[in-house]
Each structure stands twice: as C-alpha cells, then as structure tokens.
VOKELO-44194 format. One record per residue (C-alpha): residue number from 1; residue in three letters; x, y, z. Coordinates in steps of 0.001 Angstrom, whole numbers. Layout:
// residues N
 num residuo      c1      c2      c3
 NUM     ALA       X       Y       Z
...
// end
This chain:
// residues 341
 num residuo      c1      c2      c3
   1     ALA   85296   72909  -65896
   2     HIS   82269   70753  -66719
   3     VAL   80426   67962  -64957
   4     GLU   79654   64641  -66647
   5     PHE   77113   62012  -65339
   6     SER   77580   58353  -65972
   7     GLY   76724   54856  -64741
   8     ILE   78637   53261  -61608
   9     GLY   77731   49629  -62427
  10     ILE   75241   47030  -61599
  11     VAL   72390   47956  -59246
  12     LEU   70628   45220  -57370
  13     ALA   66891   46004  -56832
  14     VAL   65052   44449  -54131
  15     GLU   61196   45523  -54780
  16     PRO   57968   44792  -52904
  17     TRP   54646   42984  -54197
  18     ASN   52306   45759  -53335
  19     PHE   52904   47769  -56777
  20     PRO   54665   44991  -58840
  21     PHE   55491   46985  -61869
  22     THR   55841   50514  -61007
  23     GLN   57995   49766  -58129
  24     VAL   60434   48224  -60629
  25     MET   60168   50889  -63272
  26     ARG   60922   53535  -60865
  27     VAL   64534   51756  -60440
  28     PHE   65069   50494  -63693
  29     ALA   64394   53530  -65661
  30     PRO   66715   55934  -64393
  31     ASN   69461   53496  -64167
  32     PHE   68926   52625  -67749
  33     MET   69157   55927  -68922
  34     LEU   72551   56212  -66756
  35     GLY   73950   52872  -68228
  36     ASN   73473   50861  -64833
  37     PRO   72488   47303  -65582
  38     VAL   69551   46370  -63163
  39     VAL   69165   42884  -61252
  40     LEU   65814   42485  -59857
  41     LYS   65114   40295  -56925
  42     HIS   61355   40651  -56570
  43     ALA   58949   39808  -53886
  44     SER   58415   35913  -53576
  45     ILE   54546   36369  -54075
  46     VAL   54858   37974  -57455
  47     PRO   56969   35991  -59729
  48     GLN   54791   36421  -62602
  49     ALA   55025   39972  -62473
  50     ALA   58870   39809  -62415
  51     GLN   59278   37630  -65167
  52     SER   56785   39612  -67213
  53     PHE   58739   42638  -66697
  54     ALA   61832   40980  -67873
  55     ASP   60181   39636  -71138
  56     ALA   58736   43134  -71788
  57     CYS   62382   44580  -71631
  58     GLN   63265   41727  -74215
  59     GLU   60386   42320  -76498
  60     ALA   61036   46010  -76328
  61     GLY   64589   45314  -77770
  62     LEU   66735   46557  -74997
  63     PRO   70322   45596  -74976
  64     GLN   71163   42045  -73431
  65     GLY   72158   42425  -69726
  66     ALA   70398   45972  -69118
  67     PHE   67713   44096  -67131
  68     ALA   68035   40715  -65445
  69     ASN   65314   39080  -63326
  70     ILE   66513   36534  -60867
  71     PHE   64526   34236  -58606
  72     ALA   67001   34335  -55779
  73     THR   67314   33166  -52232
  74     HIS   68160   35274  -49073
  75     GLY   71625   33445  -49074
  76     GLN   72112   34242  -52897
  77     ILE   71215   37928  -52396
  78     ASP   74048   37860  -49749
  79     LYS   76578   36763  -52440
  80     ILE   75476   39252  -55100
  81     ILE   75986   42042  -52556
  82     ASP   79351   40857  -52032
  83     ASP   80134   40462  -55767
  84     PRO   82596   43514  -56632
  85     ARG   80585   44185  -59854
  86     VAL   77639   45332  -58072
  87     GLN   77993   49128  -56900
  88     GLY   74496   49955  -56133
  89     PHE   71697   48361  -54148
  90     ALA   67953   49821  -53850
  91     LEU   65496   48357  -51616
  92     THR   61862   49320  -51173
  93     GLY   60537   47229  -47999
  94     SER   60444   46296  -44335
  95     GLU   62541   48107  -42034
  96     ARG   64033   44910  -41031
  97     ALA   65049   43823  -44341
  98     GLY   66404   47355  -44803
  99     ARG   68748   47204  -41707
 100     ASN   69891   43924  -42561
 101     LEU   70615   44176  -46277
 102     ALA   72110   47831  -45884
 103     THR   74416   46382  -43240
 104     LYS   75731   44037  -45583
 105     ALA   76066   46644  -48356
 106     ALA   77999   48914  -46150
 107     LYS   80828   46508  -45551
 108     ASN   81358   46606  -49339
 109     LEU   81180   50397  -49453
 110     MET   78274   50058  -51638
 111     LYS   75732   52977  -52392
 112     THR   72456   52342  -51260
 113     THR   68841   53734  -51226
 114     LEU   66033   52484  -48772
 115     GLU   62362   53196  -48806
 116     LEU   61003   51436  -45625
 117     GLY   57687   51874  -43462
 118     GLY   55871   54733  -42658
 119     THR   53191   55987  -39726
 120     ASP   52006   58940  -42319
 121     ILE   49682   61450  -40681
 122     PHE   46431   62995  -41908
 123     ALA   46197   66351  -40301
 124     VAL   42811   68202  -40280
 125     LEU   42695   71648  -39220
 126     PRO   39476   73632  -37976
 127     ASP   39034   75261  -41254
 128     ALA   39296   72463  -43420
 129     ASP   36771   71333  -46004
 130     ILE   35376   68437  -43542
 131     ASP   33448   66786  -46435
 132     LYS   36590   66472  -48661
 133     ALA   38908   65675  -45879
 134     ALA   36814   62719  -44674
 135     LYS   36351   61364  -48275
 136     ASP   40295   61768  -48890
 137     ALA   40977   60376  -45357
 138     ALA   39092   57153  -46329
 139     GLU   40986   56768  -49503
 140     ALA   44147   57418  -48286
 141     ARG   43788   54806  -45670
 142     LEU   42002   52107  -47687
 143     ALA   43601   52072  -51338
 144     ASN   45142   48904  -52068
 145     ALA   43560   47700  -48698
 146     GLY   45907   49916  -46689
 147     GLN   48764   48129  -48032
 148     VAL   50857   51297  -49040
 149     CYS   53961   52557  -47122
 150     THR   52618   56246  -47682
 151     ALA   49075   55284  -46523
 152     ALA   47425   57876  -44111
 153     LYS   47884   55824  -40801
 154     ARG   47302   58528  -37972
 155     TYR   44567   60966  -38344
 156     LEU   45116   64268  -36423
 157     VAL   42146   66160  -35994
 158     SER   41580   69495  -34297
 159     ASP   39083   69425  -31370
 160     GLU   36926   71978  -33138
 161     VAL   36035   69570  -36096
 162     TYR   36922   66174  -34527
 163     ASP   33356   64886  -33940
 164     GLU   32132   66066  -37451
 165     PHE   35130   64441  -39232
 166     LEU   34877   61286  -37287
 167     ASP   31277   60846  -38167
 168     LYS   31938   61586  -41796
 169     VAL   34738   59539  -42092
 170     LYS   33036   56512  -40620
 171     GLN   30224   57208  -43347
 172     ALA   33166   57198  -46011
 173     PHE   34363   53753  -44614
 174     ASP   30948   52432  -44867
 175     SER   31154   52998  -48519
 176     TYR   33890   50416  -49339
 177     GLN   32670   47352  -50516
 178     PHE   34435   44066  -49963
 179     GLY   34879   41501  -52673
 180     ASN   36873   39912  -55454
 181     PRO   39678   42424  -56849
 182     LEU   38503   41259  -60361
 183     ASP   35022   42642  -59777
 184     GLU   34569   46169  -60882
 185     LYS   31989   46840  -57858
 186     THR   34895   45861  -55412
 187     THR   36336   48821  -53820
 188     LEU   38145   47048  -50819
 189     ALA   40258   44275  -51701
 190     PRO   41545   41307  -49535
 191     LEU   45336   41495  -48160
 192     SER   48159   39994  -49921
 193     SER   48303   36629  -47943
 194     GLN   47179   34728  -45120
 195     SER   50581   35694  -43125
 196     ALA   49743   39467  -43897
 197     LYS   46202   38828  -42355
 198     ASP   47567   37000  -39280
 199     ASN   50312   39561  -38618
 200     LEU   47778   42522  -38737
 201     GLN   45319   40668  -36630
 202     GLU   48074   40101  -34137
 203     GLN   48933   43597  -34149
 204     VAL   45558   45017  -33582
 205     GLU   44976   42654  -30608
 206     LYS   47981   44056  -29156
 207     VAL   46807   47607  -29723
 208     VAL   43711   46947  -27882
 209     ALA   45112   44978  -25201
 210     GLY   47347   47976  -24578
 211     GLY   44777   50215  -23728
 212     SER   43138   51639  -27278
 213     GLU   39769   51469  -28015
 214     ILE   38002   50294  -31447
 215     LEU   35780   53309  -32701
 216     TYR   34775   51820  -35951
 217     GLY   34781   47987  -37161
 218     ASP   34729   44923  -35798
 219     LEU   37908   42601  -35167
 220     THR   35860   39428  -35145
 221     LYS   34724   39858  -38607
 222     ASN   37976   38674  -39898
 223     GLU   37415   35140  -38924
 224     GLY   36926   32665  -41589
 225     PRO   38693   31721  -44910
 226     GLY   39925   34389  -47327
 227     PHE   42158   37406  -46794
 228     GLN   39744   40082  -46116
 229     PHE   40267   42406  -43323
 230     SER   37611   44521  -41922
 231     PRO   38522   48260  -41903
 232     LEU   38718   49709  -38227
 233     ILE   39371   53215  -36612
 234     LEU   41456   52985  -33376
 235     THR   41760   55609  -30576
 236     GLY   43611   55989  -27420
 237     MET   47053   54996  -28561
 238     THR   49331   56178  -25907
 239     HIS   53127   55874  -25475
 240     ASP   52985   52789  -23236
 241     ASN   51072   50922  -26009
 242     PRO   53291   48279  -27346
 243     MET   52389   49180  -30745
 244     TYR   52587   52870  -30570
 245     ASP   55329   53312  -32986
 246     GLU   54695   50255  -35123
 247     GLU   53404   50330  -38738
 248     LEU   50100   48642  -39074
 249     PHE   50105   47529  -42658
 250     GLY   46406   47038  -43769
 251     PRO   43017   49034  -43350
 252     VAL   43393   50058  -39935
 253     ALA   43507   53828  -39049
 254     GLN   44420   55702  -35634
 255     ILE   42846   58977  -34814
 256     TYR   43793   61452  -32372
 257     ARG   42023   64476  -31066
 258     VAL   44077   67544  -30816
 259     SER   43843   70886  -28928
 260     SER   46435   73035  -30938
 261     GLU   48649   73062  -33754
 262     GLU   51719   72877  -31416
 263     GLU   50274   69283  -30256
 264     MET   49524   68222  -33779
 265     ILE   53079   68862  -34735
 266     LYS   54381   67223  -31775
 267     ILE   52520   64143  -32103
 268     ALA   53333   64054  -35813
 269     ASN   56900   64003  -35210
 270     ASP   56595   61616  -32284
 271     SER   57476   58659  -34674
 272     ARG   60694   56682  -35607
 273     TYR   59283   57054  -39030
 274     GLY   59297   59990  -41585
 275     LEU   57788   59013  -44871
 276     GLY   55020   61359  -45831
 277     GLY   51803   62981  -44718
 278     ALA   49062   65199  -45508
 279     ILE   47640   68533  -44054
 280     TYR   43807   69736  -44819
 281     THR   43227   73446  -44334
 282     ALA   41499   76422  -46327
 283     ASP   44946   78507  -45879
 284     VAL   47206   76965  -48098
 285     ALA   50232   79115  -47152
 286     HIS   49544   78313  -43590
 287     GLY   49669   74803  -44667
 288     ASN   52900   74889  -46296
 289     GLU   54367   76685  -43088
 290     LEU   53265   73658  -40992
 291     ALA   54660   71204  -43764
 292     THR   58117   72608  -43335
 293     LYS   57773   71765  -39468
 294     ILE   56666   68025  -40251
 295     GLU   59789   65660  -40153
 296     THR   59046   63490  -43267
 297     GLY   60318   63247  -46775
 298     GLN   57204   64740  -48362
 299     VAL   53763   66496  -47172
 300     ALA   50570   66952  -49647
 301     ILE   48186   69850  -49020
 302     ASN   44633   69199  -49417
 303     GLN   45093   66253  -51488
 304     VAL   45903   62343  -50836
 305     LEU   49799   62075  -51038
 306     ASP   50611   60452  -54266
 307     GLU   53827   59533  -56203
 308     GLN   54490   61234  -59522
 309     ALA   57448   61017  -61894
 310     GLU   58172   64619  -61832
 311     VAL   58942   65102  -58080
 312     PRO   61270   63181  -55573
 313     PHE   59912   60302  -53319
 314     GLY   61748   59069  -50167
 315     GLY   61777   59490  -46302
 316     VAL   64113   60169  -43375
 317     LYS   64474   58436  -40036
 318     ASP   63611   54750  -40069
 319     SER   61666   55291  -43306
 320     GLY   65002   55127  -44901
 321     TYR   67109   57492  -47049
 322     GLY   67936   58409  -50623
 323     ARG   65266   59369  -53264
 324     GLU   63254   57876  -56181
 325     LEU   61823   59655  -59153
 326     SER   62735   62993  -60786
 327     ASP   66104   64123  -61196
 328     TRP   67095   63527  -57665
 329     GLY   66259   59806  -58219
 330     LEU   68406   59742  -61455
 331     PHE   71436   61207  -59623
 332     GLU   71320   58406  -56749
 333     PHE   73572   55937  -58726
 334     ALA   75204   58437  -60857
 335     ASN   78814   59105  -61145
 336     VAL   78935   62835  -61208
 337     LYS   82324   63275  -62640
 338     LEU   84310   66733  -62663
 339     VAL   86327   67380  -65760
 340     LEU   88691   70522  -65362
 341     ASN   90278   72088  -68273
// end
C-alpha cells in the first residue's frame, strides 16, 4: 500500500487586511503545491494589495488559473460557495463572518478552515525576567496597533511580581510614538479605519461602564481627526462585564493579578476563544507543563508569539479550526488517497 497526495479542486480564500500579502501567501502556497486553484476575496480596504498579488503571480509565470483575484460582493461570495467546482473554503477574519460563511459551506459538504479572533494571554510567573517580560508584553499588545489576532490581550501576572511588572509595562507603553506609518520614527500606527476606531471606542466605554478601571492611558485622547487610538491598560474585568469575553482589536490590554498557577490557568481557559498565548518563567520545563494546560492552538515560552512557516498555526473553540503553515497546513485541502496493491 502507498498514499498519494493530490488537490481537491478550487479553494476560495477570504482574507483580512491586517497582513495583506502574507495572509494570502500562506493559503496560496500550499494549495499551489497541491494543484488547487485559489480564488481570492480580499478585504475591501486593501484592493491594491489583492491586485498586486495577482499581478505578481502572472509576472512570475504561474499557470493561468492557478490564482485569481476577484472583487466580489457578499452576495457573489455566497454564489461561489454554492458552485460545485469549489471544494475548499479558507477564512481568516471575524467570528461572525466565520459562522456565517462556514454554515453556507457546510450545506455543500465543503472542507473549511477558519482562523478567527482571540483573547490571548500573556502569563508572567514569579521567577520571570520582569524587564524582558514587560518589554515583550508591550510589543505583543501594541504591534500593528494591536490589530493582530494573536496579540497579547490579557496579562495574567503573579501577585509577587504584579506591581513591578505593571510599573515596567507602563514605562514600555510610554516608549511608543504615535505618527505617520511611513515615518521611521513612528512605532505606534493608527487603526485601520474610522469604523475600527469608533468600534473600539464603544467597546472600551462599555468595559468602563461595566465596572472596569483604566490603569494606563486616557480614553478622551482619541477625540479629533485621524484613526489614532491611545494605548490603554484596563483592570477589574469580571464576568458580569458586558465585554468580558469579547476581543478588543486595538492597543488595549487587560491585566489580572493572580495568586496561584491554578487561578492563572482557570482565567486563561475561561474564554470562548483559544488561539494563542505566552508564558514567561525562568523554568522552561515548567513553562511547557503549564502550556499543555492552556486551551489554545499555540503557546510561546519566554517570547512573543509569532507565526513561522515551519510550524502549524490555528486555534480551538471560537477561534476556529484547521491549521495553516507547515505540513499540517499543506494537508488541509489535500486528497490523501490510499492505493492498495
């Protein structure tokens, strides 16, 4: 007996704006190797990136039909999913979009992968290097203005080092500089759109109205033109807060003081999302033990969680299913065919 790997047919990719080239390549590359044509519906705010990717494929001499960029409406996407020639559907985006389109795909028995939102943790144990942890915590929350699905959204800090960590992470936040993204001195870019800014502002106002407190930043600084959003650190997020289990997609962190590792794990897993996370400790072996107890698709030890082509990427629970990158991503839309002799 032997096993063969081949394509299954056209794969529809619906991708987000925040990493407009890499998000497309990570779906296109493995499917191109399998022989699956890819049809791209990119985010509506990055049409130039979508067309540039298609032009690059043509200039590279790829076979006609291997990749097609379409500027489709939501109604047209529904028709594409209903087309029997389309055998796969990959989405990176909001939970709402994932539920809606995956339901339509399921009616056609179509294979799907979903990478949705997250409320990733950043856990700091008592023996952690606090200087490094604070610096990395700021980077993990503020990179790309916090508009990253795997950004560190919830700091879970051991009681013994809480005050020191909070003081140093505030200093790290202070070092970020607003400005034009094309200026090399800028280290904190604006949000993607006015609607993104308005939505985040509304979310944070609900958080505060629900009983949480702002430990760092000023919500009123967000008034005026432009899409800049002042970084914030929130505390006091409890179950009765209307935003307790919602993703805040921007430079807004939550911090929790925890008295034990058991409490840390309980808070970490008390989320309907399960995308990624990070654990900071001097004892890497112990960090690995804790990582196995965290209900996510990936955990980083003593480093900012990053995506690499060699290792799989994806989540569990409401963060979606399936994997991208590595050989696991290659197999998602493959026909694994057994041949018996």
